[in-house]
All heavy atoms as a GROMACS GRO file, in nm:
protein
  610
    1MET      N    1   1.083 -13.386  -0.770
    1MET     CA    2   1.135 -13.475  -0.668
    1MET      C    3   1.022 -13.510  -0.573
    1MET      O    4   0.945 -13.426  -0.533
    1MET     CB    5   1.250 -13.406  -0.595
    1MET     CG    6   1.305 -13.487  -0.481
    1MET     SD    7   1.443 -13.410  -0.401
    1MET     CE    8   1.570 -13.443  -0.519
    2HIS      N    9   1.013 -13.636  -0.537
    2HIS     CA   10   0.909 -13.682  -0.445
    2HIS      C   11   0.949 -13.649  -0.303
    2HIS      O   12   1.067 -13.636  -0.271
    2HIS     CB   13   0.891 -13.832  -0.458
    2HIS     CG   14   0.838 -13.875  -0.590
    2HIS    ND1   15   0.836 -13.797  -0.702
    2HIS    CD2   16   0.780 -13.992  -0.628
    2HIS    CE1   17   0.782 -13.862  -0.802
    2HIS    NE2   18   0.748 -13.982  -0.760
    3SER      N   19   0.847 -13.638  -0.215
    3SER     CA   20   0.877 -13.615  -0.076
    3SER      C   21   0.779 -13.692   0.012
    3SER      O   22   0.668 -13.723  -0.030
    3SER     CB   23   0.871 -13.466  -0.043
    3SER     OG   24   0.742 -13.416  -0.062
    4HIS      N   25   0.824 -13.724   0.130
    4HIS     CA   26   0.742 -13.791   0.231
    4HIS      C   27   0.738 -13.700   0.352
    4HIS      O   28   0.827 -13.618   0.372
    4HIS     CB   29   0.800 -13.926   0.270
    4HIS     CG   30   0.795 -14.028   0.161
    4HIS    ND1   31   0.682 -14.098   0.129
    4HIS    CD2   32   0.890 -14.070   0.074
    4HIS    CE1   33   0.708 -14.179   0.028
    4HIS    NE2   34   0.834 -14.164  -0.007
    5THR      N   35   0.635 -13.719   0.434
    5THR     CA   36   0.620 -13.639   0.555
    5THR      C   37   0.632 -13.730   0.676
    5THR      O   38   0.581 -13.841   0.675
    5THR     CB   39   0.484 -13.568   0.555
    5THR    OG1   40   0.473 -13.490   0.437
    5THR    CG2   41   0.468 -13.478   0.674
    6VAL      N   42   0.698 -13.681   0.780
    6VAL     CA   43   0.712 -13.757   0.904
    6VAL      C   44   0.704 -13.660   1.022
    6VAL      O   45   0.749 -13.545   1.013
    6VAL     CB   46   0.846 -13.836   0.905
    6VAL    CG1   47   0.965 -13.743   0.906
    6VAL    CG2   48   0.852 -13.932   1.021
    7ARG      N   49   0.642 -13.705   1.130
    7ARG     CA   50   0.633 -13.622   1.251
    7ARG      C   51   0.771 -13.612   1.317
    7ARG      O   52   0.852 -13.704   1.308
    7ARG     CB   53   0.533 -13.683   1.349
    7ARG     CG   54   0.390 -13.681   1.299
    7ARG     CD   55   0.291 -13.735   1.404
    7ARG     NE   56   0.336 -13.854   1.473
    7ARG     CZ   57   0.312 -13.979   1.431
    7ARG    NH1   58   0.246 -14.000   1.320
    7ARG    NH2   59   0.357 -14.082   1.501
    8ALA      N   60   0.796 -13.502   1.384
    8ALA     CA   61   0.926 -13.480   1.449
    8ALA      C   62   0.956 -13.590   1.550
    8ALA      O   63   1.070 -13.636   1.562
    8ALA     CB   64   0.929 -13.344   1.516
    9SER      N   65   0.854 -13.635   1.623
    9SER     CA   66   0.877 -13.741   1.723
    9SER      C   67   0.921 -13.871   1.657
    9SER      O   68   1.009 -13.942   1.708
    9SER     CB   69   0.750 -13.764   1.806
    9SER     OG   70   0.642 -13.800   1.720
   10GLU      N   71   0.862 -13.904   1.541
   10GLU     CA   72   0.902 -14.024   1.468
   10GLU      C   73   1.042 -14.007   1.409
   10GLU      O   74   1.124 -14.098   1.411
   10GLU     CB   75   0.802 -14.054   1.356
   10GLU     CG   76   0.833 -14.180   1.281
   10GLU     CD   77   0.734 -14.209   1.168
   10GLU    OE1   78   0.632 -14.140   1.158
   10GLU    OE2   79   0.763 -14.300   1.089
   11PHE      N   80   1.072 -13.886   1.359
   11PHE     CA   81   1.205 -13.859   1.305
   11PHE      C   82   1.311 -13.876   1.414
   11PHE      O   83   1.416 -13.933   1.392
   11PHE     CB   84   1.212 -13.719   1.245
   11PHE     CG   85   1.348 -13.685   1.192
   11PHE    CD1   86   1.392 -13.739   1.071
   11PHE    CD2   87   1.434 -13.603   1.263
   11PHE    CE1   88   1.519 -13.710   1.023
   11PHE    CE2   89   1.560 -13.574   1.215
   11PHE     CZ   90   1.603 -13.627   1.094
   12LYS      N   91   1.278 -13.829   1.533
   12LYS     CA   92   1.372 -13.839   1.645
   12LYS      C   93   1.404 -13.986   1.676
   12LYS      O   94   1.519 -14.022   1.701
   12LYS     CB   95   1.312 -13.771   1.768
   12LYS     CG   96   1.402 -13.764   1.887
   12LYS     CD   97   1.335 -13.687   1.999
   12LYS     CE   98   1.421 -13.686   2.123
   12LYS     NZ   99   1.356 -13.615   2.234
   13GLN      N  100   1.303 -14.072   1.671
   13GLN     CA  101   1.322 -14.214   1.701
   13GLN      C  102   1.398 -14.287   1.590
   13GLN      O  103   1.474 -14.378   1.617
   13GLN     CB  104   1.187 -14.282   1.722
   13GLN     CG  105   1.113 -14.237   1.844
   13GLN     CD  106   0.972 -14.295   1.848
   13GLN    OE1  107   0.924 -14.353   1.751
   13GLN    NE2  108   0.905 -14.276   1.961
   14LYS      N  109   1.372 -14.249   1.466
   14LYS     CA  110   1.425 -14.324   1.352
   14LYS      C  111   1.523 -14.242   1.266
   14LYS      O  112   1.540 -14.270   1.149
   14LYS     CB  113   1.310 -14.368   1.263
   14LYS     CG  114   1.207 -14.452   1.334
   14LYS     CD  115   1.091 -14.483   1.241
   14LYS     CE  116   0.986 -14.567   1.309
   14LYS     NZ  117   0.870 -14.592   1.220
   15CYS      N  118   1.586 -14.145   1.327
   15CYS     CA  119   1.669 -14.049   1.253
   15CYS      C  120   1.770 -14.116   1.159
   15CYS      O  121   1.774 -14.086   1.039
   15CYS     CB  122   1.741 -13.958   1.352
   15CYS     SG  123   1.852 -13.841   1.275
   16LEU      N  124   1.853 -14.204   1.208
   16LEU     CA  125   1.958 -14.264   1.127
   16LEU      C  126   1.900 -14.347   1.012
   16LEU      O  127   1.948 -14.340   0.899
   16LEU     CB  128   2.052 -14.348   1.212
   16LEU     CG  129   2.131 -14.269   1.317
   16LEU    CD1  130   2.214 -14.364   1.402
   16LEU    CD2  131   2.218 -14.165   1.251
   17MET      N  132   1.794 -14.421   1.039
   17MET     CA  133   1.731 -14.502   0.936
   17MET      C  134   1.670 -14.411   0.827
   17MET      O  135   1.685 -14.437   0.708
   17MET     CB  136   1.621 -14.590   0.995
   17MET     CG  137   1.554 -14.680   0.891
   17MET     SD  138   1.397 -14.749   0.945
   17MET     CE  139   1.294 -14.605   0.949
   18LEU      N  140   1.603 -14.304   0.870
   18LEU     CA  141   1.542 -14.212   0.774
   18LEU      C  142   1.649 -14.140   0.691
   18LEU      O  143   1.630 -14.117   0.570
   18LEU     CB  144   1.452 -14.112   0.845
   18LEU     CG  145   1.326 -14.174   0.907
   18LEU    CD1  146   1.255 -14.073   0.996
   18LEU    CD2  147   1.233 -14.226   0.800
   19MET      N  148   1.762 -14.106   0.752
   19MET     CA  149   1.871 -14.043   0.678
   19MET      C  150   1.924 -14.137   0.570
   19MET      O  151   1.950 -14.095   0.457
   19MET     CB  152   1.984 -14.001   0.773
   19MET     CG  153   1.947 -13.881   0.859
   19MET     SD  154   2.066 -13.846   0.990
   19MET     CE  155   2.217 -13.827   0.902
   20GLU      N  156   1.940 -14.264   0.603
   20GLU     CA  157   1.984 -14.364   0.505
   20GLU      C  158   1.884 -14.377   0.392
   20GLU      O  159   1.922 -14.386   0.275
   20GLU     CB  160   2.004 -14.500   0.572
   20GLU     CG  161   2.137 -14.520   0.634
   20GLU     CD  162   2.251 -14.510   0.533
   20GLU    OE1  163   2.243 -14.567   0.423
   20GLU    OE2  164   2.350 -14.443   0.566
   21GLU      N  165   1.756 -14.377   0.426
   21GLU     CA  166   1.650 -14.390   0.325
   21GLU      C  167   1.654 -14.271   0.228
   21GLU      O  168   1.646 -14.289   0.107
   21GLU     CB  169   1.514 -14.397   0.394
   21GLU     CG  170   1.399 -14.415   0.299
   21GLU     CD  171   1.266 -14.420   0.371
   21GLU    OE1  172   1.259 -14.483   0.479
   21GLU    OE2  173   1.170 -14.360   0.320
   22VAL      N  174   1.669 -14.152   0.282
   22VAL     CA  175   1.676 -14.032   0.197
   22VAL      C  176   1.797 -14.039   0.106
   22VAL      O  177   1.790 -14.010  -0.013
   22VAL     CB  178   1.678 -13.904   0.284
   22VAL    CG1  179   1.717 -13.782   0.203
   22VAL    CG2  180   1.542 -13.883   0.349
   23ALA      N  181   1.910 -14.080   0.161
   23ALA     CA  182   2.034 -14.088   0.081
   23ALA      C  183   2.023 -14.193  -0.029
   23ALA      O  184   2.070 -14.171  -0.141
   23ALA     CB  185   2.153 -14.118   0.172
   24SER      N  186   1.961 -14.307   0.001
   24SER     CA  187   1.957 -14.415  -0.098
   24SER      C  188   1.848 -14.397  -0.203
   24SER      O  189   1.864 -14.436  -0.317
   24SER     CB  190   1.942 -14.550  -0.029
   24SER     OG  191   1.818 -14.557   0.038
   25THR      N  192   1.734 -14.338  -0.164
   25THR     CA  193   1.622 -14.324  -0.259
   25THR      C  194   1.620 -14.190  -0.329
   25THR      O  195   1.557 -14.175  -0.433
   25THR     CB  196   1.487 -14.343  -0.189
   25THR    OG1  197   1.469 -14.239  -0.093
   25THR    CG2  198   1.478 -14.479  -0.123
   26GLY      N  199   1.683 -14.088  -0.269
   26GLY     CA  200   1.679 -13.954  -0.326
   26GLY      C  201   1.549 -13.881  -0.296
   26GLY      O  202   1.524 -13.774  -0.350
   27THR      N  203   1.467 -13.939  -0.210
   27THR     CA  204   1.338 -13.880  -0.176
   27THR      C  205   1.354 -13.781  -0.062
   27THR      O  206   1.419 -13.810   0.038
   27THR     CB  207   1.238 -13.990  -0.134
   27THR    OG1  208   1.226 -14.082  -0.241
   27THR    CG2  209   1.103 -13.933  -0.102
   28GLU      N  210   1.294 -13.664  -0.075
   28GLU     CA  211   1.297 -13.565   0.032
   28GLU      C  212   1.210 -13.609   0.148
   28GLU      O  213   1.113 -13.682   0.130
   28GLU     CB  214   1.245 -13.430  -0.018
   28GLU     CG  215   1.332 -13.365  -0.120
   28GLU     CD  216   1.277 -13.230  -0.165
   28GLU    OE1  217   1.157 -13.204  -0.143
   28GLU    OE2  218   1.354 -13.153  -0.221
   29LEU      N  219   1.243 -13.561   0.266
   29LEU     CA  220   1.166 -13.592   0.385
   29LEU      C  221   1.128 -13.459   0.451
   29LEU      O  222   1.214 -13.381   0.489
   29LEU     CB  223   1.249 -13.677   0.481
   29LEU     CG  224   1.180 -13.725   0.607
   29LEU    CD1  225   1.064 -13.818   0.572
   29LEU    CD2  226   1.279 -13.797   0.696
   30ILE      N  227   0.998 -13.434   0.463
   30ILE     CA  228   0.948 -13.314   0.529
   30ILE      C  229   0.917 -13.351   0.673
   30ILE      O  230   0.840 -13.444   0.699
   30ILE     CB  231   0.819 -13.262   0.461
   30ILE    CG1  232   0.836 -13.245   0.311
   30ILE    CG2  233   0.771 -13.134   0.528
   30ILE    CD1  234   0.936 -13.141   0.270
   31ILE      N  235   0.976 -13.280   0.767
   31ILE     CA  236   0.956 -13.308   0.909
   31ILE      C  237   0.858 -13.205   0.964
   31ILE      O  238   0.876 -13.085   0.945
   31ILE     CB  239   1.090 -13.305   0.984
   31ILE    CG1  240   1.186 -13.406   0.920
   31ILE    CG2  241   1.070 -13.335   1.132
   31ILE    CD1  242   1.330 -13.388   0.957
   32THR      N  243   0.753 -13.257   1.030
   32THR     CA  244   0.648 -13.168   1.080
   32THR      C  245   0.645 -13.168   1.232
   32THR      O  246   0.687 -13.263   1.297
   32THR     CB  247   0.510 -13.214   1.028
   32THR    OG1  248   0.481 -13.344   1.078
   32THR    CG2  249   0.504 -13.214   0.877
   33LYS      N  250   0.593 -13.059   1.284
   33LYS     CA  251   0.571 -13.047   1.427
   33LYS      C  252   0.430 -12.993   1.444
   33LYS      O  253   0.397 -12.887   1.390
   33LYS     CB  254   0.674 -12.951   1.487
   33LYS     CG  255   0.694 -12.965   1.634
   33LYS     CD  256   0.816 -12.887   1.677
   33LYS     CE  257   0.845 -12.917   1.822
   33LYS     NZ  258   0.964 -12.844   1.867
   34HIS      N  259   0.346 -13.066   1.511
   34HIS     CA  260   0.205 -13.031   1.528
   34HIS      C  261   0.137 -13.012   1.392
   34HIS      O  262   0.055 -12.922   1.374
   34HIS     CB  263   0.189 -12.907   1.616
   34HIS     CG  264   0.254 -12.918   1.750
   34HIS    ND1  265   0.212 -13.006   1.846
   34HIS    CD2  266   0.363 -12.856   1.801
   34HIS    CE1  267   0.289 -12.995   1.952
   34HIS    NE2  268   0.383 -12.906   1.928
   35GLY      N  269   0.175 -13.094   1.295
   35GLY     CA  270   0.112 -13.092   1.164
   35GLY      C  271   0.164 -12.986   1.069
   35GLY      O  272   0.121 -12.977   0.955
   36LYS      N  273   0.257 -12.903   1.114
   36LYS     CA  274   0.312 -12.796   1.030
   36LYS      C  275   0.455 -12.830   0.990
   36LYS      O  276   0.535 -12.866   1.076
   36LYS     CB  277   0.308 -12.662   1.103
   36LYS     CG  278   0.167 -12.616   1.133
   36LYS     CD  279   0.168 -12.484   1.207
   36LYS     CE  280   0.025 -12.445   1.241
   36LYS     NZ  281   0.020 -12.326   1.323
   37PRO      N  282   0.490 -12.815   0.863
   37PRO     CA  283   0.628 -12.843   0.820
   37PRO      C  284   0.727 -12.748   0.887
   37PRO      O  285   0.701 -12.628   0.895
   37PRO     CB  286   0.625 -12.817   0.670
   37PRO     CG  287   0.483 -12.801   0.632
   37PRO     CD  288   0.405 -12.773   0.754
   38VAL      N  289   0.835 -12.804   0.939
   38VAL     CA  290   0.938 -12.721   1.003
   38VAL      C  291   1.074 -12.731   0.935
   38VAL      O  292   1.153 -12.638   0.943
   38VAL     CB  293   0.953 -12.753   1.154
   38VAL    CG1  294   0.830 -12.710   1.230
   38VAL    CG2  295   0.981 -12.899   1.177
   39CYS      N  296   1.101 -12.843   0.868
   39CYS     CA  297   1.227 -12.854   0.795
   39CYS      C  298   1.217 -12.964   0.690
   39CYS      O  299   1.123 -13.042   0.689
   39CYS     CB  300   1.346 -12.874   0.888
   39CYS     SG  301   1.339 -13.024   0.984
   40LYS      N  302   1.318 -12.966   0.604
   40LYS     CA  303   1.322 -13.062   0.496
   40LYS      C  304   1.459 -13.127   0.492
   40LYS      O  305   1.561 -13.059   0.497
   40LYS     CB  306   1.294 -12.991   0.363
   40LYS     CG  307   1.302 -13.080   0.242
   40LYS     CD  308   1.252 -13.016   0.114
   40LYS     CE  309   1.300 -12.878   0.088
   40LYS     NZ  310   1.262 -12.827  -0.044
   41LEU      N  311   1.460 -13.259   0.483
   41LEU     CA  312   1.585 -13.335   0.471
   41LEU      C  313   1.596 -13.381   0.326
   41LEU      O  314   1.506 -13.447   0.275
   41LEU     CB  315   1.582 -13.455   0.566
   41LEU     CG  316   1.705 -13.544   0.568
   41LEU    CD1  317   1.827 -13.468   0.618
   41LEU    CD2  318   1.680 -13.667   0.655
   42THR      N  319   1.702 -13.342   0.260
   42THR     CA  320   1.722 -13.381   0.120
   42THR      C  321   1.857 -13.450   0.106
   42THR      O  322   1.950 -13.421   0.182
   42THR     CB  323   1.720 -13.259   0.026
   42THR    OG1  324   1.826 -13.171   0.063
   42THR    CG2  325   1.589 -13.186   0.030
   43PRO      N  326   1.869 -13.538   0.008
   43PRO     CA  327   2.000 -13.600  -0.013
   43PRO      C  328   2.101 -13.496  -0.060
   43PRO      O  329   2.064 -13.401  -0.130
   43PRO     CB  330   1.973 -13.705  -0.121
   43PRO     CG  331   1.845 -13.668  -0.184
   43PRO     CD  332   1.768 -13.587  -0.085
   44LEU      N  333   2.223 -13.513  -0.022
   44LEU     CA  334   2.327 -13.416  -0.055
   44LEU      C  335   2.341 -13.395  -0.205
   44LEU      O  336   2.358 -13.284  -0.251
   44LEU     CB  337   2.461 -13.459   0.005
   44LEU     CG  338   2.574 -13.359  -0.005
   44LEU    CD1  339   2.535 -13.228   0.062
   44LEU    CD2  340   2.698 -13.414   0.061
   45SER      N  341   2.328 -13.501  -0.282
   45SER     CA  342   2.342 -13.488  -0.427
   45SER      C  343   2.226 -13.413  -0.491
   45SER      O  344   2.235 -13.371  -0.605
   45SER     CB  345   2.354 -13.626  -0.491
   45SER     OG  346   2.238 -13.702  -0.464
   46ALA      N  347   2.118 -13.394  -0.418
   46ALA     CA  348   2.000 -13.327  -0.473
   46ALA      C  349   1.989 -13.182  -0.425
   46ALA      O  350   1.882 -13.125  -0.429
   46ALA     CB  351   1.874 -13.404  -0.437
   47GLN      N  352   2.098 -13.126  -0.379
   47GLN     CA  353   2.095 -12.987  -0.335
   47GLN      C  354   2.061 -12.897  -0.453
   47GLN      O  355   2.099 -12.927  -0.567
   47GLN     CB  356   2.229 -12.946  -0.274
   47GLN     CG  357   2.258 -13.014  -0.143
   47GLN     CD  358   2.159 -12.977  -0.035
   47GLN    OE1  359   2.121 -12.862  -0.022
   47GLN    NE2  360   2.114 -13.076   0.039
   48PRO      N  361   1.995 -12.785  -0.429
   48PRO     CA  362   1.962 -12.694  -0.538
   48PRO      C  363   2.087 -12.645  -0.610
   48PRO      O  364   2.193 -12.632  -0.550
   48PRO     CB  365   1.894 -12.577  -0.469
   48PRO     CG  366   1.863 -12.623  -0.332
   48PRO     CD  367   1.952 -12.739  -0.301
   49GLU      N  368   2.073 -12.619  -0.738
   49GLU     CA  369   2.185 -12.568  -0.817
   49GLU      C  370   2.228 -12.432  -0.765
   49GLU      O  371   2.148 -12.356  -0.714
   49GLU     CB  372   2.143 -12.552  -0.963
   49GLU     CG  373   2.126 -12.680  -1.038
   49GLU     CD  374   2.094 -12.655  -1.184
   49GLU    OE1  375   2.129 -12.548  -1.237
   49GLU    OE2  376   2.033 -12.744  -1.245
   50GLN      N  377   2.354 -12.404  -0.783
   50GLN     CA  378   2.405 -12.272  -0.749
   50GLN      C  379   2.345 -12.171  -0.844
   50GLN      O  380   2.311 -12.203  -0.957
   50GLN     CB  381   2.558 -12.270  -0.759
   50GLN     CG  382   2.627 -12.358  -0.660
   50GLN     CD  383   2.609 -12.311  -0.518
   50GLN    OE1  384   2.602 -12.192  -0.491
   50GLN    NE2  385   2.600 -12.404  -0.425
   51SER      N  386   2.335 -12.050  -0.801
   51SER     CA  387   2.282 -11.943  -0.885
   51SER      C  388   2.368 -11.928  -1.009
   51SER      O  389   2.490 -11.937  -1.004
   51SER     CB  390   2.280 -11.811  -0.808
   51SER     OG  391   2.248 -11.705  -0.894
   52ARG      N  392   2.305 -11.906  -1.121
   52ARG     CA  393   2.379 -11.886  -1.244
   52ARG      C  394   2.420 -11.740  -1.261
   52ARG      O  395   2.493 -11.706  -1.352
   52ARG     CB  396   2.295 -11.930  -1.363
   52ARG     CG  397   2.275 -12.080  -1.361
   52ARG     CD  398   2.211 -12.129  -1.485
   52ARG     NE  399   2.196 -12.273  -1.475
   52ARG     CZ  400   2.138 -12.344  -1.564
   52ARG    NH1  401   2.086 -12.288  -1.671
   52ARG    NH2  402   2.128 -12.474  -1.549
   53PHE      N  403   2.373 -11.656  -1.172
   53PHE     CA  404   2.408 -11.515  -1.178
   53PHE      C  405   2.557 -11.499  -1.151
   53PHE      O  406   2.609 -11.544  -1.050
   53PHE     CB  407   2.327 -11.436  -1.074
   53PHE     CG  408   2.352 -11.289  -1.078
   53PHE    CD1  409   2.297 -11.211  -1.177
   53PHE    CD2  410   2.433 -11.229  -0.984
   53PHE    CE1  411   2.320 -11.075  -1.182
   53PHE    CE2  412   2.457 -11.093  -0.988
   53PHE     CZ  413   2.400 -11.016  -1.087
   54GLY      N  414   2.626 -11.439  -1.243
   54GLY     CA  415   2.768 -11.413  -1.226
   54GLY      C  416   2.859 -11.528  -1.261
   54GLY      O  417   2.980 -11.520  -1.238
   55TRP      N  418   2.808 -11.634  -1.321
   55TRP     CA  419   2.892 -11.751  -1.348
   55TRP      C  420   2.999 -11.724  -1.452
   55TRP      O  421   3.098 -11.795  -1.460
   55TRP     CB  422   2.808 -11.872  -1.386
   55TRP     CG  423   2.741 -11.866  -1.520
   55TRP    CD1  424   2.623 -11.802  -1.548
   55TRP    CD2  425   2.785 -11.922  -1.641
   55TRP    NE1  426   2.593 -11.816  -1.680
   55TRP    CE2  427   2.691 -11.890  -1.741
   55TRP    CE3  428   2.895 -11.998  -1.678
   55TRP    CZ2  429   2.704 -11.930  -1.873
   55TRP    CZ3  430   2.907 -12.038  -1.810
   55TRP    CH2  431   2.812 -12.005  -1.905
   56MET      N  432   2.985 -11.619  -1.532
   56MET     CA  433   3.087 -11.587  -1.633
   56MET      C  434   3.173 -11.466  -1.593
   56MET      O  435   3.243 -11.410  -1.675
   56MET     CB  436   3.020 -11.561  -1.768
   56MET     CG  437   2.962 -11.687  -1.829
   56MET     SD  438   2.918 -11.668  -2.002
   56MET     CE  439   3.079 -11.657  -2.077
   57LYS      N  440   3.167 -11.431  -1.466
   57LYS     CA  441   3.244 -11.318  -1.417
   57LYS      C  442   3.391 -11.334  -1.454
   57LYS      O  443   3.447 -11.443  -1.445
   57LYS     CB  444   3.230 -11.308  -1.265
   57LYS     CG  445   3.304 -11.191  -1.206
   57LYS     CD  446   3.289 -11.187  -1.057
   57LYS     CE  447   3.370 -11.071  -1.005
   57LYS     NZ  448   3.386 -11.073  -0.863
   58ASP      N  449   3.451 -11.225  -1.498
   58ASP     CA  450   3.594 -11.219  -1.534
   58ASP      C  451   3.629 -11.299  -1.660
   58ASP      O  452   3.744 -11.334  -1.682
   58ASP     CB  453   3.684 -11.264  -1.418
   58ASP     CG  454   3.669 -11.174  -1.297
   58ASP    OD1  455   3.645 -11.053  -1.316
   58ASP    OD2  456   3.679 -11.225  -1.184
   59THR      N  457   3.530 -11.331  -1.744
   59THR     CA  458   3.560 -11.405  -1.867
   59THR      C  459   3.555 -11.315  -1.990
   59THR      O  460   3.592 -11.358  -2.098
   59THR     CB  461   3.462 -11.521  -1.889
   59THR    OG1  462   3.330 -11.470  -1.901
   59THR    CG2  463   3.469 -11.621  -1.774
   60LEU      N  464   3.510 -11.192  -1.975
   60LEU     CA  465   3.496 -11.100  -2.088
   60LEU      C  466   3.590 -10.982  -2.067
   60LEU      O  467   3.597 -10.926  -1.959
   60LEU     CB  468   3.351 -11.050  -2.097
   60LEU     CG  469   3.319 -10.950  -2.206
   60LEU    CD1  470   3.328 -11.018  -2.342
   60LEU    CD2  471   3.180 -10.894  -2.186
   61LYS      N  472   3.662 -10.946  -2.170
   61LYS     CA  473   3.751 -10.831  -2.164
   61LYS      C  474   3.699 -10.725  -2.260
   61LYS      O  475   3.673 -10.754  -2.377
   61LYS     CB  476   3.893 -10.870  -2.203
   61LYS     CG  477   3.949 -10.978  -2.114
   61LYS     CD  478   4.089 -10.944  -2.073
   61LYS     CE  479   4.151 -11.057  -1.997
   61LYS     NZ  480   4.141 -11.048  -1.857
   62ILE      N  481   3.682 -10.604  -2.211
   62ILE     CA  482   3.634 -10.493  -2.293
   62ILE      C  483   3.755 -10.416  -2.344
   62ILE      O  484   3.840 -10.373  -2.267
   62ILE     CB  485   3.540 -10.401  -2.213
   62ILE    CG1  486   3.419 -10.480  -2.167
   62ILE    CG2  487   3.501 -10.279  -2.295
   62ILE    CD1  488   3.327 -10.405  -2.075
   63LYS      N  489   3.761 -10.402  -2.475
   63LYS     CA  490   3.871 -10.328  -2.536
   63LYS      C  491   3.813 -10.205  -2.603
   63LYS      O  492   3.728 -10.215  -2.690
   63LYS     CB  493   3.944 -10.414  -2.638
   63LYS     CG  494   4.012 -10.534  -2.577
   63LYS     CD  495   4.089 -10.612  -2.680
   63LYS     CE  496   4.160 -10.728  -2.614
   63LYS     NZ  497   4.243 -10.802  -2.708
   64GLY      N  498   3.859 -10.090  -2.564
   64GLY     CA  499   3.812  -9.966  -2.624
   64GLY      C  500   3.690  -9.910  -2.552
   64GLY      O  501   3.645  -9.961  -2.451
   65ASP      N  502   3.637  -9.802  -2.609
   65ASP     CA  503   3.524  -9.731  -2.551
   65ASP      C  504   3.395  -9.783  -2.614
   65ASP      O  505   3.372  -9.765  -2.734
   65ASP     CB  506   3.540  -9.581  -2.577
   65ASP     CG  507   3.433  -9.497  -2.508
   65ASP    OD1  508   3.341  -9.556  -2.448
   65ASP    OD2  509   3.442  -9.374  -2.515
   66LEU      N  510   3.311  -9.845  -2.536
   66LEU     CA  511   3.187  -9.903  -2.588
   66LEU      C  512   3.085  -9.798  -2.630
   66LEU      O  513   2.996  -9.825  -2.710
   66LEU     CB  514   3.123  -9.995  -2.484
   66LEU     CG  515   3.200 -10.121  -2.450
   66LEU    CD1  516   3.127 -10.199  -2.342
   66LEU    CD2  517   3.218 -10.208  -2.571
   67THR      N  518   3.095  -9.677  -2.576
   67THR     CA  519   2.995  -9.575  -2.606
   67THR      C  520   3.041  -9.471  -2.708
   67THR      O  521   2.966  -9.382  -2.743
   67THR     CB  522   2.953  -9.503  -2.476
   67THR    OG1  523   3.068  -9.442  -2.418
   67THR    CG2  524   2.890  -9.601  -2.377
   68ALA      N  525   3.163  -9.484  -2.755
   68ALA     CA  526   3.215  -9.388  -2.852
   68ALA      C  527   3.149  -9.408  -2.989
   68ALA      O  528   3.115  -9.520  -3.025
   68ALA     CB  529   3.367  -9.404  -2.864
   69PRO      N  530   3.132  -9.301  -3.066
   69PRO     CA  531   3.076  -9.315  -3.200
   69PRO      C  532   3.168  -9.401  -3.288
   69PRO      O  533   3.290  -9.401  -3.271
   69PRO     CB  534   3.072  -9.172  -3.254
   69PRO     CG  535   3.105  -9.083  -3.141
   69PRO     CD  536   3.163  -9.165  -3.031
   70ILE      N  537   3.109  -9.475  -3.382
   70ILE     CA  538   3.188  -9.563  -3.467
   70ILE      C  539   3.217  -9.501  -3.603
   70ILE      O  540   3.282  -9.561  -3.687
   70ILE     CB  541   3.119  -9.700  -3.486
   70ILE    CG1  542   2.980  -9.682  -3.548
   70ILE    CG2  543   3.112  -9.775  -3.355
   70ILE    CD1  544   2.913  -9.813  -3.586
   71GLY      N  545   3.168  -9.380  -3.626
   71GLY     CA  546   3.199  -9.311  -3.751
   71GLY      C  547   3.102  -9.341  -3.864
   71GLY      O  548   3.120  -9.292  -3.974
   72LYS      N  549   3.003  -9.423  -3.840
   72LYS     CA  550   2.905  -9.455  -3.945
   72LYS      C  551   2.771  -9.396  -3.906
   72LYS      O  552   2.736  -9.390  -3.788
   72LYS     CB  553   2.888  -9.607  -3.958
   72LYS     CG  554   3.014  -9.677  -4.006
   72LYS     CD  555   2.990  -9.825  -4.019
   72LYS     CE  556   3.117  -9.897  -4.061
   72LYS     NZ  557   3.098 -10.042  -4.066
   73THR      N  558   2.694  -9.352  -4.005
   73THR     CA  559   2.561  -9.303  -3.979
   73THR      C  560   2.462  -9.414  -4.014
   73THR      O  561   2.462  -9.465  -4.125
   73THR     CB  562   2.530  -9.178  -4.066
   73THR    OG1  563   2.631  -9.081  -4.041
   73THR    CG2  564   2.395  -9.122  -4.033
   74TRP      N  565   2.382  -9.449  -3.921
   74TRP     CA  566   2.284  -9.553  -3.944
   74TRP      C  567   2.161  -9.495  -4.011
   74TRP      O  568   2.128  -9.378  -3.994
   74TRP     CB  569   2.242  -9.619  -3.814
   74TRP     CG  570   2.352  -9.698  -3.749
   74TRP    CD1  571   2.482  -9.709  -3.788
   74TRP    CD2  572   2.339  -9.778  -3.633
   74TRP    NE1  573   2.550  -9.789  -3.704
   74TRP    CE2  574   2.466  -9.834  -3.607
   74TRP    CE3  575   2.234  -9.809  -3.547
   74TRP    CZ2  576   2.489  -9.920  -3.500
   74TRP    CZ3  577   2.257  -9.893  -3.441
   74TRP    CH2  578   2.384  -9.949  -3.418
   75GLU      N  579   2.093  -9.576  -4.085
   75GLU     CA  580   1.973  -9.534  -4.154
   75GLU      C  581   1.868  -9.482  -4.055
   75GLU      O  582   1.796  -9.388  -4.084
   75GLU     CB  583   1.914  -9.652  -4.231
   75GLU     CG  584   1.882  -9.618  -4.374
   75GLU     CD  585   1.833  -9.739  -4.450
   75GLU    OE1  586   1.917  -9.813  -4.503
   75GLU    OE2  587   1.709  -9.757  -4.452
   76ALA      N  588   1.860  -9.540  -3.940
   76ALA     CA  589   1.759  -9.502  -3.840
   76ALA      C  590   1.784  -9.363  -3.786
   76ALA      O  591   1.692  -9.299  -3.735
   76ALA     CB  592   1.757  -9.603  -3.728
   77THR      N  593   1.906  -9.311  -3.793
   77THR     CA  594   1.935  -9.179  -3.737
   77THR      C  595   1.920  -9.068  -3.840
   77THR      O  596   1.939  -8.952  -3.810
   77THR     CB  597   2.078  -9.175  -3.679
   77THR    OG1  598   2.172  -9.203  -3.782
   77THR    CG2  599   2.093  -9.273  -3.565
   78ARG      N  600   1.893  -9.100  -3.963
   78ARG     CA  601   1.879  -8.997  -4.065
   78ARG      C  602   1.747  -8.930  -4.061
   78ARG      O  603   1.647  -8.973  -4.027
   78ARG     CB  604   1.898  -9.058  -4.204
   78ARG     CG  605   2.040  -9.103  -4.226
   78ARG     CD  606   2.054  -9.154  -4.366
   78ARG     NE  607   2.179  -9.228  -4.371
   78ARG     CZ  608   2.216  -9.299  -4.474
   78ARG    NH1  609   2.141  -9.308  -4.579
   78ARG    NH2  610   2.330  -9.361  -4.473
   0.00000   0.00000   0.00000
């Protein structure tokens, strides 16, 4: 994703216009104060994806004892 940089004083003056620009172009806007980045304005549709950790929670059902012997001797254990 592309990004542009703007000083905080300029952002303050042109806030609504810059928000429209970000929303319509999808370009991020980095806002700086004294040359250092302090925040980032991104379009709502370009928000980072939600974590995939736990996305299948409660979709698997365990039946029986997973650690119990199955009654077969594997070649590797002989």
